[in-house]
C-alpha positions in Angstrom: -18.1 29.6 -19.2 -16.8 26.1 -18.8 -13.1 25.1 -18.4 -12.8 24.0 -22.0 -13.6 27.3 -23.2 -10.8 28.9 -20.9 -7.8 26.9 -22.3 -4.8 29.0 -23.4 -3.6 28.9 -26.9 -0.7 26.6 -25.9 -3.2 23.9 -25.3 -3.9 23.6 -29.0 -0.3 23.7 -30.0 1.5 20.8 -31.6 3.7 18.7 -29.4 7.6 18.5 -29.9 9.7 16.0 -28.3 12.9 17.7 -27.1 14.4 14.5 -25.7 13.4 11.0 -25.1 15.0 8.7 -22.4 14.1 5.2 -21.1 11.6 6.4 -18.6 10.8 10.1 -19.3 10.5 12.4 -22.3 10.8 16.1 -22.4 8.2 17.7 -24.5 7.3 21.2 -25.6 3.8 22.3 -26.3 3.6 26.0 -27.4 5.8 27.9 -24.6 5.6 25.0 -22.1 8.3 22.3 -21.4 7.3 19.4 -19.2 8.2 15.8 -18.5 6.2 13.0 -19.5 6.5 9.4 -18.3 7.0 6.8 -21.1 5.0 4.2 -19.3 1.3 5.1 -19.8 0.1 3.7 -16.4 1.6 6.5 -14.3 2.5 5.9 -10.7 0.9 4.4 -7.5 1.4 5.6 -3.9 0.2 3.0 -1.2 -1.4 4.0 2.1 -0.6 1.0 4.2 -1.3 0.8 7.9 -0.2 -2.4 10.0 -2.6 -4.5 12.1 -0.7 -2.8 15.1 -1.9 0.7 13.7 1.6 1.7 12.3 1.9 3.7 9.0 4.5 2.2 6.6 7.0 4.7 5.3 10.1 4.0 3.2 13.5 5.7 3.1 15.7 5.8 0.2 18.2 8.1 -1.6 16.9 9.8 -4.6 19.4 11.1 -7.0 17.2 13.8 -8.6 17.1 15.7 -5.3 20.5 14.6 -4.0 18.9 13.6 -0.6 17.5 10.7 1.3 13.7 11.0 1.1 10.9 9.5 3.3 7.9 8.5 1.3 5.1 6.0 1.3 5.6 2.8 -0.6 5.2 3.6 -4.2 6.1 2.7 -7.8 5.3 2.9 -11.5 2.5 1.2 -13.1 3.2 -1.1 -16.0 7.1 -0.7 -15.9 8.1 -4.3 -15.9 8.5 -6.5 -19.0 5.0 -8.4 -19.4 3.2 -6.1 -17.1 2.8 -3.1 -19.5 -1.1 -3.5 -19.1 -1.0 -3.7 -15.3 -3.4 -1.5 -13.4 -2.7 0.6 -10.4 -4.2 -1.9 -8.0 -2.0 -4.8 -9.0 1.0 -2.5 -9.2 0.3 -1.3 -5.8 0.3 -4.9 -4.3 3.6 -5.7 -6.2 5.3 -2.7 -4.9 4.1 -2.9 -1.3 5.5 -6.4 -1.0 8.6 -5.6 -2.7 9.4 -2.5 -0.9 8.1 -3.2 2.7 7.8 -7.0 2.8 4.1 -6.6 3.6 1.4 -8.5 1.6 -2.1 -7.0 1.6 -5.5 -8.9 1.5 -6.8 -6.2 -0.8 -6.4 -2.8 -2.1 -8.8 0.0 -3.0 -8.7 3.1 -5.0 -8.5 6.5 -3.1 -7.9 9.2 -5.5 -5.7 10.1 -8.6 -4.3 13.2 -9.9 -1.1 15.1 -11.3 2.2 14.7 -9.3 3.3 18.1 -10.4 0.9 19.6 -12.9 3.3 22.5 -14.0 6.1 20.2 -14.8 4.9 16.6 -15.5 2.0 14.8 -17.3 2.3 12.0 -14.7 -0.8 11.0 -12.9 -0.4 9.3 -9.6 -3.0 7.1 -8.0 -3.3 6.8 -4.1 -4.5 3.3 -3.1 -5.3 1.9 0.3 -3.8 -1.4 1.3 -6.0 -3.6 3.6 -5.3 -6.7 5.8 -1.5 -6.5 6.0 0.6 -9.5 6.6 4.5 -9.4 7.0 6.0 -11.9 4.6 9.7 -10.6 4.3 12.0 -7.9 5.2 11.3 -5.9 2.1 13.9 -3.4 0.9 13.2 -3.2 -2.8 14.5 -5.0 -5.7 18.2 -5.5 -6.7 18.4 -1.8 -7.8 17.1 -0.4 -4.6 18.2 0.1 -1.1 15.0 0.8 0.9 14.7 1.1 4.6 11.2 0.5 6.0 9.9 2.4 8.9 6.8 1.5 11.0 5.5 4.5 12.6 2.6 4.7 15.0 -0.3 6.4 13.2 -0.9 9.0 15.9 2.7 10.0 15.8 3.2 9.9 11.9 2.9 13.7 11.3 5.4 14.6 14.1 7.7 11.8 13.1 7.8 13.3 9.5 8.5 16.7 10.7 11.4 15.3 13.0 12.9 13.6 10.0 12.7 16.9 8.0 14.6 18.6 10.7 17.4 16.0 10.5 17.7 16.9 6.7 15.5 14.2 5.1 13.5 15.3 2.1 9.8 14.7 3.0 7.2 14.1 0.2 4.5 16.4 0.7 2.1 13.8 -0.7 2.6 12.1 2.6 0.5 14.5 4.4 -2.3 13.8 1.9 -2.0 10.0 2.6 -2.2 10.6 6.3 -5.4 12.8 5.7 -6.8 10.1 3.7 -6.1 7.5 6.6 -8.1 9.8 9.0 -10.9 11.1 6.7 -11.6 8.7 4.0 -13.2 5.8 5.8 -15.2 4.8 2.8 -12.4 3.5 0.5 -12.7 -0.2 1.6 
């Protein structure tokens, strides 16, 4: 039996919009309620390692969890006026420079999947940034207050756990990103 034959009845139910905001919509399909991004491009997470072998992380306050978080540079795909058809790789280049102040020579696709498959339809793409050059301080756009952290790659896991012990919210996807750095050498 293939996976299409095992879909629950809810999979074929009509979709009802419970609320639509600027960036998210709340939908119901059968008994399931879930959030859906209003931009069709999803999101991108950038795995970036400097020439000095330091992993780039960003720190910012996230209202949804009411905490400062540590994340990899990331952003929405196609969320800017005039860039609705932007792909994940172009969004990654733009977001990397905006958030961290690093420009990359190239980016490559690593993996894509759901950010929280039981709660959201959002698909996130991991991309790897190559050949980084510092061009500014970063910090995000006028609506953001981002702190950039450059952490030696060999100490990154330990550094993240220390930040968690200090009360930071640590995005678990960071550990997937660190795994990709160590094990996904064919992504260039």
